[in-house]
KOLVEX-293602 format. One line per 10 residues: number of its first residue (from 1); their letters; for each residue x, y, z of N, C-alpha, C, O. Coordinates in Angstrom, 1 decimal, always signed. Each point is the difference from the previous one (the first is absolute). Layout:
NUM	a	X,Y,Z,X,Y,Z,X,Y,Z,X,Y,Z; ...
END
This chain:
1	xxxxxxxxxx	+74.4,-4.0,-26.6,+0.4,-0.6,-1.3,+0.5,+1.1,-0.9,-0.6,+1.1,+0.0; +1.7,-1.3,-0.7,+0.5,+1.0,-0.9,+0.3,-0.6,-1.4,+0.1,-1.3,-0.1; +0.0,+2.1,-0.9,+0.3,-0.4,-1.3,+1.2,+0.8,-0.6,+0.2,+1.1,+0.4; +0.5,-1.7,-1.2,+1.1,+0.7,-0.7,-0.5,+0.6,-1.3,-0.7,-0.6,-0.8; +1.0,+1.9,+0.6,-0.4,+0.7,-1.1,+1.3,+0.6,-0.7,+0.9,+0.6,+0.7; -0.8,-0.7,-2.0,+1.2,+0.5,-0.7,-0.5,+1.2,-0.8,-1.0,+0.0,-0.7; +1.8,+1.1,+0.7,-0.3,+1.1,-0.8,+1.3,+0.7,-0.4,+1.0,-0.1,+0.5; -1.2,+0.9,-1.6,+1.2,+0.8,-0.5,-0.2,+1.4,+0.4,-1.1,+0.6,-0.2; +2.1,+0.0,+0.7,+0.0,+1.4,+0.4,+1.2,+0.7,-0.7,+1.0,-0.6,-0.2; -1.2,+1.9,-0.1,+1.1,+0.8,-0.5,+1.1,+0.0,+1.1,-0.2,+0.0,+1.2
11	xxxxxxxxxx	+1.4,+0.0,-1.7,+1.2,-0.1,+0.9,+0.0,+1.1,+1.0,+0.4,-0.2,+1.2; -0.8,+1.4,-1.6,+0.0,+1.1,+1.0,-1.0,-0.2,+1.1,+0.3,+0.4,+1.2; -1.4,-1.1,-1.5,-1.0,-0.3,+1.1,+0.6,-1.1,+0.9,-0.2,+0.1,+1.2; +0.9,-1.0,-1.7,+0.6,-1.1,+0.8,+1.0,+0.6,+0.9,+0.2,-0.3,+1.2; +0.6,+1.3,-1.8,+1.0,+0.7,+0.9,-0.6,+0.7,+1.1,+0.5,+0.0,+1.1; -1.6,+0.7,-1.4,-0.7,+0.8,+1.1,-0.6,-1.0,+1.1,+0.2,+0.3,+1.1; -0.7,-1.4,-1.5,-0.5,-1.0,+0.9,+1.1,-0.5,+0.8,-0.1,-0.2,+1.3; +1.2,+0.0,-1.9,+1.2,-0.6,+0.7,+0.6,+1.0,+1.0,+0.4,-0.3,+1.1; -0.5,+1.6,-1.5,+0.5,+1.1,+1.0,-0.9,+0.0,+1.2,+0.5,+0.1,+1.1; -1.8,-0.1,-1.3,-0.9,+0.0,+1.1,+0.1,-1.2,+0.9,+0.0,+0.1,+1.2
21	xxxxxxxxxx	+0.2,-1.3,-1.9,+0.2,-1.2,+0.8,+1.2,+0.1,+0.8,+0.0,-0.4,+1.2; +1.1,+0.9,-1.7,+1.2,+0.1,+0.7,-0.1,+1.0,+1.2,+0.4,-0.3,+1.1; -1.0,+1.4,-1.4,-0.1,+1.0,+1.1,-0.9,-0.4,+1.1,+0.1,+0.5,+1.1; -1.1,-1.3,-1.4,-1.0,-0.5,+1.0,+0.3,-1.3,+0.6,-0.7,-0.6,+0.8; +1.8,+0.0,-1.4,+0.4,-1.4,+0.4,-1.1,-1.0,-0.2,-0.2,-0.9,+0.9; -0.5,+1.0,-2.0,-1.0,-0.9,-0.4,+0.3,-0.6,-1.3,+1.0,+0.5,-0.7; -1.6,-1.6,+0.3,+0.2,-0.6,-1.3,-0.7,+0.8,-1.1,-1.0,+0.7,+0.3; +1.4,-0.9,-1.5,-0.7,+0.7,-1.2,-1.4,-0.6,-0.1,-0.9,+0.8,-0.3; +0.8,-2.1,+0.6,-1.4,-0.6,+0.0,-0.9,+0.7,+0.9,-1.2,+0.3,-0.3; +1.7,+0.0,+1.5,-0.8,+0.7,+1.1,-0.5,+1.3,-0.5,-1.1,+0.4,+0.1
31	xxxxxxxxxx	+2.1,+0.4,-0.7,-0.3,+1.4,-0.4,-1.0,-0.1,-1.2,-1.0,+0.8,+0.0; +1.1,-1.7,-0.9,-0.9,-0.1,-1.1,-1.4,-0.4,+0.5,-1.0,+0.5,-0.5; +1.0,-1.5,+1.4,-1.3,-0.4,+0.6,-0.7,+1.1,+0.6,-1.2,+0.2,-0.2; +1.9,+0.6,+1.0,-0.6,+1.2,+0.7,-0.5,+1.0,-1.0,-1.1,+0.6,+0.2; +1.8,-0.4,-1.2,-0.3,+1.0,-1.1,-1.3,-0.4,-0.7,-0.9,+0.8,-0.2; +0.8,-2.1,-0.1,-1.2,-0.5,-0.6,-1.2,+0.0,+0.9,-1.1,+0.4,-0.4; +1.3,-0.7,+1.7,-1.1,+0.1,+1.0,-0.5,+1.4,+0.1,-1.2,+0.3,+0.0; +2.1,+0.7,+0.0,-0.4,+1.4,+0.1,-0.8,+0.4,-1.3,-1.0,+0.7,+0.1; +1.6,-1.1,-1.2,-0.7,+0.4,-1.3,-1.4,-0.6,+0.0,-0.9,+0.7,-0.4; +0.7,-1.9,+0.8,-1.3,-0.6,-0.1,-1.0,+0.6,+1.0,-1.1,+0.2,-0.3
41	xxxxxxxxxx	+1.6,+0.2,+1.4,-0.8,+0.7,+1.0,-0.5,+1.4,-0.5,-1.1,+0.4,+0.0; +2.1,+0.3,-0.6,-0.3,+1.3,-0.6,-0.9,-0.1,-1.2,-0.9,+0.8,-0.2; +1.1,-1.9,-0.6,-0.8,-0.2,-1.2,-1.5,-0.2,+0.4,-0.9,+0.4,-0.6; +0.7,-1.2,+1.7,-1.3,-0.3,+0.5,-0.7,+1.3,+0.4,-1.2,+0.2,-0.4; +1.9,+0.7,+1.1,-0.6,+1.3,+0.3,-0.3,+0.8,-1.2,-1.0,+0.7,-0.1; +1.9,-0.7,-0.9,-0.2,+0.7,-1.2,-1.2,-0.5,-0.8,-0.8,+0.8,-0.5; +0.6,-2.1,+0.5,-1.1,-0.6,-0.7,-1.3,+0.4,+0.7,-1.0,+0.3,-0.7; +1.0,-0.3,+2.0,-1.2,+0.4,+0.8,-0.4,+1.4,-0.4,-1.2,+0.3,-0.2; +2.2,+0.6,+0.2,-0.2,+1.4,-0.3,-0.6,+0.2,-1.4,-0.9,+0.7,-0.2; +1.5,-1.5,-0.8,-0.5,+0.1,-1.3,-1.5,-0.5,-0.1,-0.8,+0.6,-0.7
51	xxxxxxxxxx	+0.6,-1.7,+1.3,-1.4,-0.6,+0.0,-1.0,+1.0,+0.6,-1.1,+0.2,-0.5; +1.5,+0.5,+1.6,-0.9,+1.0,+0.6,-0.2,+1.2,-0.9,-1.1,+0.5,-0.1; +2.2,-0.1,-0.6,-0.1,+1.1,-0.9,-0.9,-0.2,-1.1,-0.7,+0.9,-0.5; +0.7,-2.2,+0.0,-0.8,-0.3,-1.2,-1.4,-0.5,+0.4,-0.8,-0.3,-0.9; +0.5,+0.2,+2.2,-1.4,-0.4,+0.4,-0.9,+1.2,+0.0,+0.1,+0.9,+0.8; -1.1,-1.0,-1.7,-0.9,+1.2,-0.2,-0.9,+0.1,+1.2,-0.6,+1.1,+0.2; +0.5,-2.1,+0.6,-0.9,+0.0,+1.2,+0.7,+0.5,+1.2,-0.6,+0.3,+1.1; +1.9,-0.1,-1.2,+0.8,+0.5,+1.2,-0.1,+1.5,+0.0,+0.4,+0.7,-0.9; -0.9,-0.2,+2.0,-0.2,+1.4,+0.2,+1.3,+0.8,+0.0,+0.9,-0.4,+0.7; -0.8,+1.5,-1.4,+1.1,+0.9,+0.0,-0.3,+1.2,+0.9,-1.1,+0.6,-0.2
61	xxxxxxxxxx	+2.0,-0.3,+1.1,-0.2,+1.1,+0.9,+1.1,+1.0,-0.2,+1.1,-0.4,-0.4; -1.3,+1.6,+0.8,+1.0,+1.1,-0.1,+1.0,-0.2,+1.2,-0.3,-0.7,+1.0; +1.4,+1.4,-1.1,+1.0,+0.0,+1.0,-0.6,+0.7,+1.3,+0.3,-0.4,+1.1; -1.2,+1.3,-1.3,-0.6,+0.7,+1.1,-0.9,-1.0,+0.8,+0.0,+0.0,+1.2; -0.8,-0.8,-2.0,-0.8,-1.0,+0.7,+0.8,-1.1,+0.7,-0.3,-0.4,+1.1; +1.5,+0.1,-1.7,+0.8,-1.0,+0.6,+0.6,+0.5,+1.3,+0.1,-0.7,+1.0; +0.4,+1.9,-1.0,+0.5,+0.6,+1.2,-1.1,+0.0,+1.1,+0.3,-0.3,+1.2; -1.5,+0.6,-1.5,-1.1,+0.0,+0.9,-0.2,-1.4,+0.6,-0.2,-0.1,+1.2; +0.2,-0.9,-2.1,-0.2,-1.4,+0.5,+1.2,-0.4,+0.9,-0.3,-0.7,+0.9; +1.5,+1.1,-1.2,+1.1,-0.4,+0.8,+0.1,+0.7,+1.3,+0.6,-0.5,+0.9
71	xx	-1.3,+1.6,-0.8,+0.0,+0.7,+1.3,-0.9,-0.6,+1.0,+0.2,+0.2,+1.2; -1.1,-1.1,-1.6,-1.0,-0.6,+0.9,+0.6,-1.2,+0.7,-0.6,-0.7,+0.8
END
């Protein structure tokens, strides 16, 4: 199932999306959908990192300790 969403974008951004769509032989909708999917995925990772950074119970280790753990 899909839904239609309307948004306003600066003309230069629309032009950039159009150029990418043309060079990849995809629709502008496809390019925008993929960009939003990537943003949401990265945002989720960013939010997890922030949550861990702000968690006072999450142990902080040095880079030396991290290297040691990764060698195992």
